[in-house]
TORLUMMAR-369872 format. One record per residue: residue number from 0; x, y, z of N, C-alpha, C in turn. Coordinates in steps of 0.05 Angstrom, whole numbers, plus 5000, padded with zeros to 4 digits. Layout:
ROFI seq  nc1  nc2  nc3 cac1 cac2 cac3  cc1  cc2  cc3
ROFI NUM    X    Y    Z    X    Y    Z    X    Y    Z
...
This chain:
ROFI seq  nc1  nc2  nc3 cac1 cac2 cac3  cc1  cc2  cc3
ROFI   0 0851 6862 9296 0842 6867 9269 0832 6895 9266
ROFI   1 0832 6906 9242 0825 6934 9239 0811 6937 9212
ROFI   2 0790 6954 9212 0776 6960 9187 0784 6987 9175
ROFI   3 0808 6996 9183 0821 7019 9171 0851 7014 9173
ROFI   4 0867 7029 9159 0896 7026 9160 0906 7037 9187
ROFI   5 0911 7018 9206 0916 7026 9234 0943 7039 9238
ROFI   6 0961 7036 9219 0988 7047 9223 0990 7076 9218
ROFI   7 0969 7089 9208 0969 7118 9202 0956 7134 9223
ROFI   8 0967 7158 9229 0953 7177 9246 0926 7184 9233
ROFI   9 0906 7190 9250 0879 7194 9240 0878 7217 9219
ROFI  10 0893 7238 9223 0892 7261 9205 0902 7253 9177
ROFI  11 0924 7238 9176 0935 7229 9150 0916 7208 9137
ROFI  12 0905 7191 9154 0887 7171 9143 0863 7185 9130
ROFI  13 0851 7204 9144 0828 7219 9134 0835 7233 9107
ROFI  14 0859 7244 9106 0868 7257 9081 0870 7237 9058
ROFI  15 0882 7214 9064 0886 7193 9044 0859 7184 9033
ROFI  16 0839 7180 9051 0813 7172 9042 0800 7194 9025
ROFI  17 0803 7219 9034 0790 7241 9019 0801 7244 8991
ROFI  18 0826 7239 8987 0838 7244 8960 0841 7219 8943
ROFI  19 0836 7195 8954 0841 7172 8938 0819 7151 8937
ROFI  20 0801 7151 8956 0781 7129 8957 0759 7133 8936
ROFI  21 0755 7113 8919 0733 7112 8900 0717 7087 8906
ROFI  22 0697 7090 8923 0683 7067 8933 0655 7066 8921
ROFI  23 0649 7046 8905 0622 7043 8894 0600 7044 8915
ROFI  24 0577 7055 8908 0556 7059 8928 0548 7033 8941
ROFI  25 0547 7011 8926 0539 6986 8937 0559 6977 8959
ROFI  26 0584 6983 8956 0604 6976 8977 0601 6995 9001
ROFI  27 0594 7020 8996 0590 7039 9018 0567 7028 9036
ROFI  28 0545 7020 9023 0521 7011 9038 0527 6985 9053
ROFI  29 0542 6967 9040 0550 6942 9054 0567 6948 9078
ROFI  30 0586 6966 9074 0604 6973 9097 0588 6986 9119
ROFI  31 0569 7003 9113 0553 7016 9133 0535 6996 9148
ROFI  32 0524 6977 9134 0508 6956 9147 0525 6939 9165
ROFI  33 0549 6932 9155 0567 6915 9171 0576 6930 9196
ROFI  34 0579 6956 9194 0589 6972 9217 0571 6970 9241
ROFI  35 0546 6962 9237 0527 6960 9259 0528 6933 9273
ROFI  36 0545 6915 9262 0549 6889 9275 0570 6891 9297
ROFI  37 0568 6874 9317 0588 6874 9339 0615 6864 9329
ROFI  38 0615 6850 9307 0639 6838 9295 0651 6855 9272
ROFI  39 0642 6880 9270 0649 6896 9247 0678 6900 9242
ROFI  40 0695 6897 9262 0724 6900 9258 0735 6878 9241
ROFI  41 0719 6857 9235 0729 6836 9217 0729 6844 9188
ROFI  42 0715 6866 9181 0713 6874 9153 0739 6888 9145
ROFI  43 0748 6883 9120 0772 6897 9111 0767 6927 9107
ROFI  44 0789 6942 9107 0787 6971 9103 0779 6977 9075
ROFI  45 0764 6999 9071 0756 7006 9043 0780 7011 9024
ROFI  46 0801 7023 9035 0825 7027 9018 0838 7001 9010
ROFI  47 0835 6981 9027 0846 6954 9020 0828 6942 8998
ROFI  48 0802 6945 9001 0784 6935 8980 0790 6948 8953
ROFI  49 0796 6974 8953 0802 6988 8928 0829 6978 8917
ROFI  50 0848 6973 8934 0874 6962 8926 0871 6935 8913
ROFI  51 0854 6918 8925 0849 6892 8913 0835 6894 8886
ROFI  52 0817 6913 8883 0804 6917 8857 0825 6925 8836
ROFI  53 0843 6942 8844 0864 6950 8825 0882 6926 8817
ROFI  54 0889 6909 8837 0905 6885 8830 0890 6867 8811
ROFI  55 0864 6863 8816 0848 6845 8799 0848 6855 8770
ROFI  56 0844 6881 8767 0844 6893 8740 0872 6892 8727
ROFI  57 0892 6899 8742 0919 6901 8731 0929 6873 8723
ROFI  58 0922 6853 8738 0932 6826 8733 0913 6809 8715
ROFI  59 0891 6820 8708 0872 6805 8692 0861 6780 8706
ROFI  60 0856 6782 8731 0848 6759 8747 0819 6750 8739
ROFI  61 0816 6724 8734 0790 6713 8726 0781 6690 8743
ROFI  62 0800 6677 8757 0793 6654 8774 0805 6659 8802
ROFI  63 0788 6660 8822 0797 6668 8849 0785 6650 8870
ROFI  64 0799 6649 8893 0790 6635 8917 0790 6655 8940
ROFI  65 0769 6654 8955 0768 6671 8980 0764 6652 9004
ROFI  66 0781 6654 9023 0779 6639 9048 0771 6658 9070
ROFI  67 0746 6658 9077 0735 6677 9096 0719 6699 9082
ROFI  68 0693 6697 9082 0676 6716 9068 0666 6738 9085
ROFI  69 0658 6732 9110 0645 6750 9129 0620 6761 9115
ROFI  70 0616 6787 9113 0592 6798 9100 0597 6805 9071
ROFI  71 0619 6797 9060 0623 6798 9031 0636 6822 9019
ROFI  72 0648 6840 9035 0660 6864 9024 0683 6857 9006
ROFI  73 0701 6839 9014 0724 6833 8998 0717 6818 8972
ROFI  74 0699 6799 8974 0690 6784 8951 0675 6802 8931
ROFI  75 0659 6820 8942 0645 6839 8924 0665 6857 8910
ROFI  76 0685 6866 8925 0706 6883 8913 0719 6869 8890
ROFI  77 0727 6844 8894 0741 6829 8874 0722 6824 8850
ROFI  78 0697 6816 8856 0679 6809 8834 0672 6833 8817
ROFI  79 0670 6857 8829 0664 6881 8814 0687 6887 8794
ROFI  80 0711 6880 8801 0734 6886 8783 0740 6864 8763
ROFI  81 0727 6841 8766 0731 6819 8747 0716 6823 8721
ROFI  82 0725 6810 8700 0709 6810 8675 0684 6794 8679
ROFI  83 0666 6795 8660 0640 6782 8663 0642 6752 8667
ROFI  84 0663 6740 8656 0666 6711 8659 0684 6704 8682
ROFI  85 0690 6723 8700 0706 6717 8724 0690 6700 8744
ROFI  86 0705 6685 8759 0692 6667 8779 0708 6667 8805
ROFI  87 0693 6667 8827 0705 6665 8854 0693 6642 8869
ROFI  88 0709 6625 8881 0699 6605 8900 0703 6617 8928
ROFI  89 0681 6622 8942 0682 6636 8968 0675 6617 8990
ROFI  90 0693 6615 9010 0691 6596 9031 0685 6609 9058
ROFI  91 0664 6600 9071 0658 6609 9098 0639 6589 9112
ROFI  92 0637 6591 9138 0620 6572 9153 0596 6586 9165
ROFI  93 0594 6612 9163 0573 6627 9177 0551 6636 9158
ROFI  94 0528 6623 9160 0506 6629 9141 0494 6657 9147
ROFI  95 0493 6665 9172 0481 6691 9179 0497 6714 9165
ROFI  96 0523 6713 9167 0539 6734 9154 0539 6732 9124
ROFI  97 0540 6707 9114 0541 6704 9085 0514 6710 9072
ROFI  98 0492 6709 9087 0467 6717 9076 0467 6747 9070
ROFI  99 0481 6762 9086 0484 6791 9080 0500 6794 9055
ROFI 100 0522 6779 9053 0539 6780 9029 0523 6773 9004
ROFI 101 0507 6752 9005 0491 6744 8981 0473 6767 8972
ROFI 102 0461 6780 8991 0443 6802 8984 0456 6824 8968
ROFI 103 0480 6831 8977 0495 6853 8963 0507 6843 8937
ROFI 104 0516 6818 8936 0526 6807 8910 0504 6808 8889
ROFI 105 0479 6801 8897 0457 6801 8878 0451 6830 8870
ROFI 106 0450 6848 8890 0443 6876 8884 0464 6888 8864
ROFI 107 0489 6880 8867 0510 6891 8850 0511 6877 8823
ROFI 108 0496 6856 8820 0495 6842 8794 0519 6824 8789
ROFI 109 0532 6815 8811 0556 6798 8808 0553 6771 8821
ROFI 110 0528 6765 8829 0524 6739 8843 0530 6715 8826
ROFI 111 0528 6718 8800 0534 6696 8782 0565 6690 8781
ROFI 112 0580 6709 8790 0610 6705 8790 0620 6691 8815
ROFI 113 0603 6689 8836 0612 6679 8862 0598 6654 8870
ROFI 114 0613 6633 8874 0603 6607 8883 0609 6604 8913
ROFI 115 0589 6607 8930 0593 6606 8959 0592 6577 8969
ROFI 116 0613 6570 8984 0614 6544 8996 0612 6547 9027
ROFI 117 0589 6541 9038 0584 6543 9067 0592 6517 9079
ROFI 118 0618 6515 9086 0630 6491 9096 0658 6498 9107
ROFI 119 0670 6482 9123 0698 6487 9131 0716 6491 9107
ROFI 120 0731 6512 9107 0747 6519 9083 0767 6497 9075
ROFI 121 0779 6484 9095 0798 6463 9088 0785 6441 9073
ROFI 122 0760 6434 9080 0745 6414 9065 0742 6422 9035
ROFI 123 0733 6447 9032 0729 6457 9005 0755 6458 8989
ROFI 124 0776 6467 9001 0802 6469 8987 0812 6441 8981
ROFI 125 0810 6422 8999 0818 6395 8994 0802 6382 8971
ROFI 126 0776 6389 8970 0759 6379 8948 0769 6390 8921
ROFI 127 0776 6415 8920 0786 6427 8896 0812 6414 8887
ROFI 128 0829 6408 8906 0854 6394 8899 0848 6365 8889
ROFI 129 0828 6353 8903 0820 6326 8894 0808 6325 8866
ROFI 130 0797 6349 8858 0786 6351 8831 0807 6359 8810
ROFI 131 0832 6357 8818 0855 6363 8800 0855 6392 8790
ROFI 132 0849 6410 8808 0849 6439 8801 0874 6453 8810
ROFI 133 0895 6438 8814 0921 6450 8821 0930 6469 8798
ROFI 134 0942 6491 8806 0954 6509 8787 0934 6521 8767
ROFI 135 0909 6525 8776 0889 6535 8758 0877 6562 8766
ROFI 136 0883 6572 8790 0871 6597 8800 0891 6619 8797
ROFI 137 0881 6643 8792 0898 6667 8789 0903 6681 8815
ROFI 138 0885 6678 8834 0886 6695 8858 0873 6681 8881
ROFI 139 0883 6685 8905 0870 6675 8929 0873 6696 8951
ROFI 140 0852 6699 8967 0852 6718 8990 0846 6702 9015
ROFI 141 0863 6703 9035 0860 6689 9060 0854 6709 9082
ROFI 142 0830 6706 9094 0822 6724 9116 0802 6709 9133
ROFI 143 0811 6688 9147 0793 6672 9163 0806 6667 9190
ROFI 144 0799 6645 9203 0810 6639 9229 0840 6636 9228
ROFI 145 0854 6652 9245 0883 6655 9243 0898 6630 9249
ROFI 146 0887 6613 9267 0902 6589 9275 0905 6569 9252
ROFI 147 0890 6572 9231 0892 6554 9208 0905 6568 9184
ROFI 148 0916 6591 9188 0928 6605 9165 0949 6588 9150
ROFI 149 0966 6574 9165 0987 6559 9151 0974 6537 9134
ROFI 150 0953 6524 9144 0939 6504 9128 0925 6515 9104
ROFI 151 0913 6539 9107 0900 6552 9084 0922 6559 9063
ROFI 152 0943 6570 9072 0965 6579 9054 0975 6554 9038
ROFI 153 0979 6532 9052 0990 6508 9039 0971 6499 9017
ROFI 154 0945 6500 9022 0926 6491 9002 0924 6511 8978
ROFI 155 0922 6536 8984 0918 6555 8962 0943 6558 8945
ROFI 156 0967 6553 8958 0991 6554 8942 0991 6531 8922
ROFI 157 0979 6509 8929 0976 6487 8910 0957 6494 8888
ROFI 158 0935 6508 8894 0914 6514 8875 0920 6537 8857
ROFI 159 0936 6556 8866 0943 6580 8850 0964 6572 8829
ROFI 160 0962 6583 8806 0981 6577 8784 1007 6592 8788
ROFI 161 1029 6583 8776 1054 6599 8776 1048 6626 8764
ROFI 162 1057 6647 8777 1050 6674 8768 1025 6684 8781
ROFI 163 1010 6667 8796 0986 6675 8810 0993 6688 8836
ROFI 164 0974 6702 8848 0978 6719 8872 0961 6709 8895
ROFI 165 0974 6708 8918 0960 6702 8943 0962 6726 8961
ROFI 166 0939 6735 8972 0939 6758 8990 0930 6747 9018
ROFI 167 0945 6753 9038 0940 6743 9065 0935 6767 9083
ROFI 168 0912 6768 9095 0904 6791 9111 0912 6788 9141
ROFI 169 0913 6811 9154 0918 6813 9183 0946 6804 9191
ROFI 170 0965 6807 9174 0992 6798 9180 1008 6817 9199
ROFI 171 0997 6840 9205 1008 6857 9226 0992 6855 9252
ROFI 172 0967 6847 9250 0950 6840 9273 0950 6863 9293
ROFI 173 0944 6887 9283 0945 6913 9298 0970 6916 9315
ROFI 174 0992 6906 9305 1018 6908 9319 1024 6887 9339
ROFI 175 1005 6869 9345 1009 6849 9366 1032 6830 9359
ROFI 176 1037 6826 9333 1058 6807 9325 1086 6817 9334
ROFI 177 1089 6843 9338 1114 6854 9347 1116 6857 9377
ROFI 178 1096 6848 9391 1095 6850 9421 1100 6822 9432
ROFI 179 1124 6817 9441 1131 6791 9450 1116 6782 9475
ROFI 180 1104 6801 9489 1088 6794 9513 1061 6782 9505
ROFI 181 1053 6786 9479 1028 6776 9469 1033 6748 9458
ROFI 182 1023 6728 9473 1026 6700 9465 1000 6686 9460
ROFI 183 0980 6701 9451 0954 6688 9446 0958 6669 9422
ROFI 184 0939 6650 9420 0941 6630 9399 0941 6642 9371
ROFI 185 0923 6662 9367 0921 6674 9341 0946 6690 9334
ROFI 186 0956 6705 9354 0980 6721 9349 1004 6703 9342
ROFI 187 1007 6682 9356 1029 6663 9350 1026 6650 9323
ROFI 188 1001 6645 9316 0996 6632 9289 1003 6651 9267
ROFI 189 0997 6677 9270 1004 6697 9249 1035 6700 9248
ROFI 190 1048 6700 9271 1077 6701 9271 1089 6678 9256
ROFI 191 1078 6654 9260 1088 6630 9247 1084 6632 9216
ROFI 192 1061 6642 9207 1057 6643 9178 1075 6666 9167
ROFI 193 1079 6687 9182 1098 6708 9172 1126 6697 9169
ROFI 194 1134 6682 9189 1161 6670 9188 1163 6651 9164
ROFI 195 1142 6635 9160 1142 6616 9137 1145 6631 9111
ROFI 196 1128 6652 9108 1129 6667 9083 1156 6680 9078
ROFI 197 1168 6690 9099 1194 6703 9096 1215 6686 9084
ROFI 198 1214 6660 9089 1235 6642 9079 1225 6623 9057
ROFI 199 1200 6625 9049 1189 6607 9029 1199 6614 9001
ROFI 200 1216 6597 8990 1228 6602 8964 1209 6597 8941
ROFI 201 1185 6587 8947 1165 6582 8926 1151 6607 8917
ROFI 202 1155 6629 8933 1140 6654 8927 1159 6678 8930
ROFI 203 1151 6700 8917 1162 6726 8923 1142 6741 8939
ROFI 204 1150 6757 8959 1131 6768 8978 1136 6798 8983
ROFI 205 1115 6811 8992 1116 6838 9002 1094 6841 9023
ROFI 206 1102 6850 9047 1083 6856 9068 1077 6886 9068
ROFI 207 1052 6893 9063 1044 6921 9061 1029 6930 9086
ROFI 208 1035 6954 9096 1021 6964 9120 0995 6978 9112
ROFI 209 0978 6963 9099 0951 6973 9091 0931 6957 9107
ROFI 210 0910 6970 9117 0891 6956 9134 0904 6946 9159
ROFI 211 0902 6920 9163 0914 6907 9187 0940 6892 9179
ROFI 212 0951 6900 9156 0974 6886 9146 0966 6866 9125
ROFI 213 0976 6869 9100 0968 6851 9078 0994 6841 9065
ROFI 214 0998 6815 9066 1021 6803 9053 1013 6792 9025
ROFI 215 1029 6801 9005 1025 6790 8978 1046 6770 8972
ROFI 216 1038 6747 8963 1057 6725 8956 1052 6717 8927
ROFI 217 1072 6721 8910 1070 6715 8881 1083 6688 8877
ROFI 218 1068 6668 8868 1078 6641 8864 1097 6640 8841
ROFI 219 1121 6628 8846 1141 6626 8825 1135 6604 8806
């Protein structure tokens, strides 16, 4: 995993950041605090957060699901770009990390837009389906334990409306997916979901080499 676009040489990456990144101060401070954690590579790249904010604004996204919150950079990015009545259901199991997220959501004045579910994401997603919320969400972002990616994708595809967008993170996995000698469980799981997406006629897709690889799937 990578918290910058790993496919670029450092000099070009630095130039891209210099001429294009518009990162709100609250996101800068969250990213800096997260960088001091031993798990900081789990955070998405700032240019990916900006891209997601652009998508939210361009598509008029008001109802979203996030699978995997970590310290809240991606959910904060999305919430900042949403209208005042926008809502995110954010799923994670780690209270220590999500306590950091809550702090920054409140500071940014978007905490009322985010409903945090501290529970296994599959349980939360199955509950939403049980509440007959199929085809009601505009957007979903998947960035959690890789071995369950296919299960998460299956659920959010049910919950997202036709014309809604699913974004799946880490689909290049710092290049490990192209290394056949790498047979770790997580790497194989990402290969499997990539293969599934490639042939899934229920969606239109594009895999972008931003951050650690971001696949966009538009539900037909």
